[in-house]
SEKOLPA-195208 format. One record per residue (C-alpha): z, x negated, y negated. Coordinates in pm, whole numbers, padded with zeros to 5 digits, always signed. Layout:
BEGIN
ZXY ...
//
This chain:
BEGIN
+01860-01730+02619 +01501-01844+02573 +01377-01935+02233 +01207-01643+02057 +00830-01660+02011 +00789-01680+01631 +00517-01460+01479 +00412-01490+01118 +00248-01167+00995 +00040-01249+00686 +00015-00980+00423 -00183-00971+00098 -00243-00697-00169 -00410-00377-00049 -00336-00438+00321 -00386-00130+00543 -00055+00030+00646 -00210+00065+00996 -00165-00310+01024 +00203-00255+01085 +00132-00078+01413 +00091-00427+01560 +00450-00509+01469 +00574-00219+01673 +00429-00361+01987 +00645-00673+01957 +00942-00455+01858 +00905-00244+02165 +00870-00555+02389 +01201-00682+02250 +01362-00341+02307 +01242-00324+02666 +01361-00678+02749 +01698-00624+02580 +01669-00955+02382 +01450-01086+02105 +01157-01240+02285 +00969-01211+01951 +01083-01305+01607 +00844-01154+01356 +00841-01245+00987 +00638-01073+00716 +00492-01347+00502 +00262-01395+00206 +00158-01694-00001 +00416-01658-00278 +00667-01427-00106 +00816-01119-00272 +00667-00767-00272 +00312-00700-00154 +00144-00371-00242 -00009-00184+00047 -00315+00052+00054 -00075+00345-00007 +00066+00184-00322 +00412+00110-00189 +00548-00240-00166 +00658-00446+00135 +00898-00736+00092 +00780-01076+00227 +00882-01441+00227 +00649-01730+00155 +00467-01885+00445 +00486-02229+00285 +00674-02486+00489 +00716-02242+00772 +00585-02282+01128 +00503-02013+01376 +00384-01984+01735 +00140-01713+01643 -00012-01613+01312 -00153-01260+01262 -00358-01185+00950 -00340-00817+00847 -00648-00625+00728 -00741-00412+00432 -00966-00108+00440 -01250-00286+00258 -01255-00667+00233 -01218-00764-00133 -01300-01102-00293 -00982-01298-00354 -00790-01165-00050 -00806-01514+00098 -00674-01729-00183 -00711-02105-00176 -00350-02136-00073 -00391-01896+00218 -00714-02069+00329 -00539-02408+00323 -00244-02275+00517 -00463-02120+00788 -00663-02437+00823 -00351-02646+00858 -00192-02427+01127 -00523-02409+01312 -00529-02790+01333 -00192-02773+01509 -00337-02545+01774 -00139-02238+01662 -00259-01909+01814 -00419-01714+01528 -00526-01355+01531 -00679-01109+01281 -00664-00737+01259 -00974-00550+01146 -01093-00695+00818 -00852-00988+00851 -01149-01146+01027 -01310-01196+00688 -01004-01403+00588 -01034-01621+00896 -01408-01648+00831 -01350-01763+00476 -01116-02030+00613 -01398-02146+00846 -01187-02071+01158 -01457-01851+01311 -01747-02084+01277 -01920-02123+01615 -01682-01871+01774 -01702-01510+01889 -01523-01259+01676 -01517-00890+01595 -01404-00654+01327 -01434-00280+01251 -01781-00166+01360 -01863-00036+01015 -01823-00386+00867 -01951-00599+01157 -02302-00645+01014 -02155-00751+00683 -01936-01009+00853 -02236-01149+01034 -02453-01155+00722 -02188-01330+00511 -02089-01579+00781 -02396-01645+01002 -02221-01921+01197 -02003-01660+01366 -02116-01493+01689 -02005-01135+01587 -01945-00897+01876 -02011-00576+01696 -01900-00348+01976 -01585-00505+02110 -01230-00390+02042 -01103-00744+02041 -01225-01093+02127 -01060-01419+02230 -01224-01751+02168 -00998-02047+02229 -00679-01999+02014 -00855-01751+01782 -00820-01380+01845 -00974-01090+01640 -00968-00713+01673 -01156-00418+01552 -00987-00166+01329 -00705+00084+01359 -00592+00151+01718 -00779-00164+01847 -00505-00370+01684 -00256-00225+01927 -00473-00334+02217 -00489-00686+02068 -00109-00698+02029 -00053-00580+02384 -00292-00851+02505 -00087-01108+02315 +00224-00977+02490 +00048-00997+02823 -00038-01362+02761 +00321-01443+02668 +00518-01223+02905 +00278-01106+03177 +00085-00795+03262 +00380-00587+03373 +00559-00627+03041 +00248-00536+02850 +00215-00227+03067 +00578-00130+03008 +00543-00184+02633 +00233+00039+02633 +00427+00313+02817 +00705+00296+02558 +00453+00341+02281 +00292+00638+02472 -00033+00441+02486 -00243+00571+02776 -00340+00217+02878 -00420-00113+02726 -00794-00133+02688 -00971-00453+02788 -01112-00660+02500 -01468-00607+02610 -01444-00227+02583 -01669-00058+02332 -01529+00056+01996 -01703+00392+02053 -01579+00672+02277 -01814+00908+02450 -01573+01197+02432 -01520+01140+02060 -01895+01112+02007 -01951+01449+02177 -01717+01613+01922 -01674+01941+02113 -01486+02195+01897 -01397+02477+02130 -01113+02459+02384 -01349+02573+02665 -01600+02295+02615 -01318+02036+02573 -01166+02166+02899 -01498+02127+03080 -01532+01772+02944 -01182+01685+03049 -01258+01826+03401 -01570+01614+03412 -01391+01300+03296 -01137+01341+03582 -01405+01414+03847 -01689+01177+03777 -01725+01087+04145 -01788+01448+04237 -02082+01686+04200 -02090+01793+03837 -02362+02057+03808 -02371+02314+03522 -02211+02568+03757 -01907+02347+03813 -01860+02279+03438 -01914+02646+03352 -01645+02748+03606 -01399+02495+03450 -01474+02652+03107 -01450+03009+03240 -01801+03082+03119 -02125+03182+03289 -02366+02893+03342 -02602+03040+03080 -02327+03086+02822 -02191+02742+02890 -02521+02563+02850 -02584+02741+02523 -02238+02674+02377 -02235+02314+02498 -02564+02232+02335 -02454+02402+02009 -02131+02202+01994 -02245+01865+02114 -02621+01858+02039 -02710+01761+02395 -02740+01902+02749 -02448+01895+02991 -02651+01663+03222 -02694+01409+02946 -02323+01422+02844 -02216+01370+03201 -02442+01066+03236 -02281+00921+02921 -01931+00978+03062 -02028+00814+03389 -02182+00516+03220 -01876+00464+02996 -01646+00478+03298 -01864+00246+03503 -01884-00002+03214 -01500-00025+03193 -01473-00071+03565 -01750-00337+03557 -01568-00522+03285 -01237-00510+03474 -01415-00686+03766 -01206-00537+04048 -01490-00343+04226 -01839-00421+04339 -02137-00258+04181 -02187-00036+04483 -01827+00090+04469 -01852+00155+04097 -02171+00349+04142 -02017+00563+04413 -01691+00621+04237 -01865+00737+03918 -02112+00972+04087 -02427+00772+04058 -02478+00761+04433 -02624+00413+04436 -02647+00104+04214 -03016+00158+04132 -02939+00494+03965 -02645+00335+03784 -02866+00049+03660 -03122+00293+03524 -02850+00485+03338 -02713+00163+03195 -03056+00067+03067 -03094+00411+02901 -02748+00392+02744 -02717+00029+02644 -03059-00132+02691 -02911-00374+02945 -02805-00373+03310 -02445-00340+03438 -02418-00711+03515 -02423-00796+03142 -02092-00607+03093 -01937-00806+03377 -02059-01140+03240 -01922-01054+02900 -01581-00971+03043 -01590-01290+03246 -01610-01494+02924 -01275-01345+02813 -01064-01312+03129 -01048-01678+03239 -00921-01788+02897 -00633-01532+02902 -00544-01610+03264 -00544-01989+03221 -00331-01977+02911 -00088-01733+03078 -00050-01972+03369 +00012-02267+03139 +00268-02080+02936 +00449-01962+03249 +00456-02319+03387 +00595-02445+03053 +00878-02188+03059 +00965-02269+03419 +00984-02642+03339 
//
């Protein structure tokens, strides 16, 4: 049996209980494989109980004199002074010098930043704290709208569900795309989002409250390549066009046409980041008609053309692919 990949999950007082969702990803990968591909240990500086954001305690062992293949630093809801003690900072610096893969969840990026591990690198955190991270640590290139980033051996994720995407990406690097996909299915995760994806969802931002408007939006989301006039959306919502336009604006604060453009731009951006289709194909599949119309929509939505999304993704993908190839070659040898 192959040696298990050892993960040290670093906890400290007030850590968010959502941090433990990352652990489930590795647990499910083990379950799917039928053997312990991952050995995960909950660690802290001194060991013993660590109090979470809910006030309960989690038992840990000390990370001193322990080595791991991957270190993951948990996050707390609001970064507090003292979370990164001198002992934790020293430990992180020492394992970084050994080339250990190190990741942070949400505000765990502040811990990595305090240790100096993010200087000169790209990193992210929860969008509500991204500007604070940039202000406190100006040497970091903070990607304020990314769900996770990879820069060399240092990984960082945004908050809450983005940590699951980060953990699935770690599984993909270790065990391949198919195993990451199967793990996501076990967790009833719709799909693993690419790291370059925005932290913000258009459907969530529209915040429709009635079933009829939500049904119309779901219909639009599944038919972006088709004609989506008000008549089509109204029919999906079982309302007259006039009623639908009024209700839609009341619930979302914008016209149906504007909302459809936002949905198309979001879908096109994800496809652009994936890099599997040409700009012409993406424009056609998302109902823009041609790349010029898509470009104008991108400029209105993001202030930048579609090619920027593809270039951003291209910074991330080669690093993951090259490391995956190296790890596979190592296992085969």
